[in-house]
C-alpha positions in Angstrom: -13.5 -14.7 22.1 -12.6 -13.3 24.7 -10.1 -10.3 24.8 -8.0 -12.2 27.8 -7.8 -15.5 25.4 -6.3 -13.7 22.2 -3.2 -15.6 21.4 -2.4 -14.2 17.9 -2.7 -11.1 16.6 -1.9 -9.3 13.1 -0.7 -5.4 13.1 -0.7 -4.1 9.6 2.1 -1.9 9.6 5.7 -1.6 11.1 6.0 2.3 11.4 6.6 4.3 14.2 3.1 3.8 15.6 2.8 -0.8 14.4 6.2 -1.4 15.6 5.0 0.2 18.9 1.7 -1.4 18.7 3.4 -5.0 18.1 5.8 -4.4 21.2 3.1 -3.3 23.2 0.8 -6.4 22.0 4.0 -9.0 22.4 4.8 -8.0 25.8 1.8 -9.0 27.1 2.2 -12.4 25.4 0.3 -12.9 22.9 2.4 -13.6 19.6 2.3 -10.6 16.6 2.3 -11.0 12.7 3.2 -7.5 11.5 2.6 -7.0 7.8 4.6 -4.1 5.2 5.5 -4.8 1.7 8.6 -5.4 1.5 11.4 -6.7 3.5 13.3 -3.4 3.7 10.3 -1.4 5.7 10.2 -5.1 7.8 13.4 -4.9 8.5 13.4 -1.0 9.5 10.3 -2.0 12.4 12.5 -4.8 13.3 15.2 -2.1 14.3 12.8 0.1 16.0 11.4 -2.3 18.3 15.2 -3.6 19.3 16.0 0.4 20.1 13.0 1.0 22.1 13.3 -2.7 23.9 16.9 -1.7 24.6 16.4 1.5 25.8 13.3 -0.2 27.9 16.3 -2.7 29.5 18.8 -0.3 29.8 16.3 2.0 32.3 15.0 -0.9 34.3 11.6 -1.4 33.1 12.4 -4.3 30.9 14.9 -7.5 31.9 17.0 -8.9 29.3 15.3 -12.2 29.3 12.3 -10.7 29.3 13.3 -8.5 25.7 14.6 -11.5 24.1 11.2 -13.0 24.8 9.1 -9.9 23.4 10.7 -9.7 20.2 10.8 -13.4 19.5 7.3 -13.1 19.8 7.1 -10.9 17.0 7.2 -12.1 13.5 7.3 -9.9 9.6 5.9 -11.3 6.4 5.2 -9.3 3.2 2.0 -11.7 2.3 -1.5 -11.0 3.3 -2.3 -14.7 3.8 -0.3 -15.2 6.8 -2.8 -13.4 8.5 -5.7 -15.7 8.1 -5.7 -17.5 11.0 -5.4 -14.3 13.6 -7.8 -13.8 16.6 -7.5 -10.0 15.7 -5.8 -7.3 13.1 -5.1 -3.7 14.3 -4.2 -1.5 10.9 -1.6 1.4 11.7 -0.5 1.8 7.6 -0.5 6.1 6.3 -3.0 7.4 7.8 -4.8 7.6 4.0 -8.3 6.7 3.7 -7.7 5.4 0.0 -5.0 3.0 1.2 -7.2 2.2 4.7 -9.8 0.9 2.3 -7.6 -1.3 0.0 -6.5 -2.9 3.5 -9.6 -2.9 5.1 -11.1 -4.7 2.1 -8.1 -7.3 1.5 -8.2 -7.6 5.3 -11.6 -9.0 4.9 -11.4 -11.3 2.5 -8.3 -13.3 4.3 -8.9 -12.6 7.7 -11.0 -15.2 9.4 -14.9 -14.6 9.7 -15.1 -13.9 13.8 -11.7 -11.6 13.8 -12.3 -7.8 14.3 -10.7 -5.9 12.9 -9.0 -2.7 14.2 -7.7 0.7 13.2 -5.7 2.8 14.4 -6.7 5.5 12.7 -6.4 8.7 14.0 -8.7 10.9 11.8 -10.7 8.5 9.3 -14.0 7.4 10.4 -14.5 3.9 11.3 -18.2 3.4 9.1 -15.9 4.1 5.9 -13.8 1.7 6.7 -16.0 -0.9 7.8 -18.5 -0.4 4.8 -16.4 -2.1 2.4 -16.1 -4.9 4.5 -18.5 -7.9 5.2 -18.2 -7.4 9.3 -19.0 -4.5 9.6 -20.4 -5.3 13.0 -16.5 -6.4 14.1 -15.2 -3.5 12.5 -13.6 -0.6 15.5 -11.0 1.9 16.2 -8.2 1.6 18.7 -6.5 4.5 18.8 -2.9 4.4 20.5 -0.8 7.3 20.6 2.7 8.1 20.2 4.5 6.5 21.6 3.0 3.4 22.0 4.8 1.4 24.7 5.0 4.6 27.0 1.3 6.3 26.1 -1.1 4.8 28.2 -4.6 6.0 26.6 -6.4 4.0 23.3 -9.3 5.7 22.2 -11.8 3.2 21.3 -14.3 4.4 18.8 -17.3 2.0 17.1 -18.9 3.2 14.4 -23.0 2.8 14.2 -22.9 -0.6 13.1 -19.7 -1.8 15.6 -21.4 -4.1 17.7 -21.8 -4.3 21.6 -20.1 -6.9 21.9 -17.2 -6.0 19.6 -16.7 -2.5 21.8 -16.4 -4.7 24.7 -13.8 -6.9 23.6 -12.1 -3.9 22.4 -11.9 -2.6 25.9 -11.5 -5.5 27.6 -8.4 -6.4 25.2 -6.8 -2.7 25.8 -7.3 -3.0 29.5 -5.2 -6.6 28.5 -2.7 -4.5 27.5 -2.1 -2.3 30.3 -4.2 0.6 28.8 -7.1 2.9 29.6 -9.3 3.4 27.1 -11.7 5.9 26.4 -15.2 5.6 24.2 -15.2 8.2 21.4 -17.7 8.7 19.1 -17.3 7.9 15.2 -16.9 11.6 13.3 -13.4 12.5 12.8 -10.7 13.2 15.0 -12.4 11.4 17.4 -11.5 13.4 20.7 -7.8 13.8 20.9 -6.9 15.1 18.1 -10.7 16.7 17.7 -8.9 19.1 20.6 -5.3 18.4 19.4 -5.5 20.0 16.1 -6.6 23.1 16.1 -3.9 23.8 18.6 -1.1 22.7 16.7 -2.7 24.5 13.6 -2.9 27.8 15.7 0.7 27.5 17.6 2.2 27.9 13.7 0.2 30.4 12.3 1.7 32.6 16.0 5.1 31.4 14.1 3.9 32.3 10.9 2.9 35.9 12.4 6.4 36.4 13.9 4.1 36.4 17.0 7.0 35.0 18.8 9.9 32.5 18.1 9.2 28.9 18.3 11.4 28.2 21.6 9.1 30.8 23.3 5.8 29.0 21.6 7.0 25.7 23.2 8.5 27.3 26.5 5.2 29.0 27.1 3.3 26.0 26.9 5.6 23.5 28.3 6.4 26.2 31.8 3.3 28.1 31.2 0.5 24.9 31.0 2.7 22.7 32.4 2.7 20.6 29.6 6.0 17.7 28.3 6.6 19.8 25.5 5.4 22.9 23.2 3.2 22.5 20.1 5.9 23.3 17.7 7.8 20.5 19.5 5.3 17.6 20.2 4.1 18.1 16.3 7.8 17.5 15.2 7.3 14.2 17.4 3.8 13.6 15.7 5.5 13.7 12.4 4.4 17.3 10.1 3.1 14.8 7.8 0.4 13.5 9.3 -0.1 16.3 11.4 -1.2 17.6 7.6 -3.2 14.7 7.1 -5.3 14.7 10.1 -5.9 18.1 9.5 -7.1 17.7 6.4 -9.8 15.5 6.6 -10.8 17.6 10.2 -11.1 20.3 7.6 -12.8 18.5 5.0 -15.4 16.4 7.8 -16.5 20.4 9.6 -15.2 23.0 7.3 -14.0 25.2 10.4 -11.5 27.3 9.9 -9.5 26.4 13.1 -8.5 23.0 10.8 -7.6 24.0 8.3 -3.6 23.5 7.4 -1.4 26.6 7.9 0.2 27.2 4.5 3.2 26.5 6.5 2.3 23.0 7.8 2.1 22.5 3.6 5.2 23.8 2.8 7.1 22.4 5.4 6.0 19.1 4.3 6.3 19.1 0.5 10.1 20.4 1.3 10.6 17.0 3.2 10.5 18.7 6.9 9.0 16.2 8.7 9.6 16.2 12.1 12.0 14.0 13.8 10.8 10.7 11.6 13.2 12.9 8.6 15.8 14.8 11.2 14.0 17.7 10.5 10.8 20.1 10.8 10.5 23.4 13.2 13.3 21.9 15.2 16.7 20.1 13.2 17.6 16.5 15.0 20.4 15.7 13.3 
């Protein structure tokens, strides 16, 4: 299967990332089947797609007819058997090792043996996921960035078992989506999060120490380094629970203090202050 010939893609998870990935894939004319365990989660994901594509129409990036066609290519299901005939699966479920292992075992059982299985994981080594399948040569990382319709990067991460054909397919598929692909080694965090997580944790520690206010920390980075936003606002955008999960994976892998989650981050997640998606994190979002 060549990337340009793919007509049916499965996406596992219809949350912030899964809904964005589904939108990106559907926009290039591919039919997308999204799997979630409940109809409620599917409805929430559909709402995210409707809101995102609606904003794109308002901003002149999509016309109304294109939007209707895009949305019409995305269908939801609660039955994993509905993915049996897809030509590629992109898993975008929660950043939890055991949950992803269970998903990959099930996908390997249901999805046709020639279909690559990709993960949007931001930190879990691909070899760990590939090892529970009968097709480790066809398992690869396709790490999109939030929000997928806007961000131009995909990290492509093969494991030691991933075939050269699968790598070529993954990079060509990313390019078909209009993205730039970079190739990363199969170590926890890959390129971006190996650099990002110590930076976010350092900013949280500065705030914890009373070194500067949240506003001054963020303004210093946004204006002094010309970043679109500061680290605390970025952590809120990513989701503090996701930042915590990635930091834990990185610290467990490398045992370097820079990756250790700050206590404040743990307390905020325990309190349900997860950032924008919960309405409050380092900032309040109403």
